[in-house]
N, C-alpha and C positions, 0 to 999 in steps of 0.2 A: 382785844373785842370783850366786850362785856356780855352779861347772860341776856341783858335785855336786847342787845343788837343782834345777837345769835338767833332770837326768836322771832324778832321783827322782821328778817331778811326774809325766812321762808314763808311767814305771814303773807307778807307782802307779794311774794311769788305766786302763792296760791290765789290770794285775791285775783292778782292779774291773770290768771289761768282761768279763773272762773267767769271772769269778765267777757274774756275772749271766746270762751268755749260755745256759746250759742252762735255765734257769727261763722265760725269754723266747723261747727257740728253739719250744718246743712251740706258741704262740700264733700265730706266723707262718704255718705252712701252712695251719692252721684260719680265720685271717682272710682269707687268699688265697682259701681256697674258698667262704666266705661272702660275699667281694665278688663271685665269679663268679656266686653264687646270685643275688645283688641284680642283677646286669646280666641274667641270665635272668629275673629277674621284670620287669625295664623292658621286655624283648622282648614278654614275655607280655601285660603291660599294653597295649602299644602294638597287638600281634596282637587281643587281645580288643576293644579301641576300633575297630579295623577291622570287626571281624565285626559290632558292634553297629552300625556305620554301615551296614553291608551289608544285614542283616536288619531294620532298623530299620521299614521299612514291611511286613514280613510279617505276613498276617492270618490265621493258623493259630489254631485254638483254644487250643492249648497252645504256649507260647514259651520259649526258654532266658531267663533273667533274666540279661541282660548286667551290668545296674547292681550286682547282688549280687557277682556274680563280681569285677567292676573293685573293689568296694570291698574285698571278702576280700585280692585280691592287692596293693592300694595299702597295706592295713592290714600285711599280711605283710613289703612291702619297707620301709615305713617303720620297722617294729620292727627288721629285720634291719640295716637302715642305721644305725640308733641304737647298735644293738650294737658295730657298727664303729667308730662316732664316740663311743663311751662316753660318749653322751648320757643315758642311762637312770639313772634314780635307784633303782630298785627291781629287784633280781634275779629274772626270772621263770624259773622252773625247767621250764617247761613251752612249746611252742610257742604262739603267739598263738591265743585261743580263736576258733573260726569265728565268722563274722559270721552272725546269726540267719536273715536271710531265705533262703529257698528259691530254687534255681536253676532253678525253673520257674514261669512266670507263664501264669495262666488268665485267659480273657478272661470 
């Protein structure tokens, strides 16, 4: 390999990276913020689990439906993480549909 070829390859690579950078730069901050949301969802899931354990023995006639809340949080977290990992096969133009269960339980 001559000197000219050794210099030309890295220059072509740098030029290609410079051309692609503006297109990929917009996704970086958004992905970082979605990652932060996933971390916050992890915290909310842990917190809701603790609350569910704390109030499991409550005998009020109307109680908060922690299992429904946890299901909704987990679905949202799973779909957000799938977006980050680019696992999804279908583009979802809207946020995940809410879980149909009410957040109120009656005895």
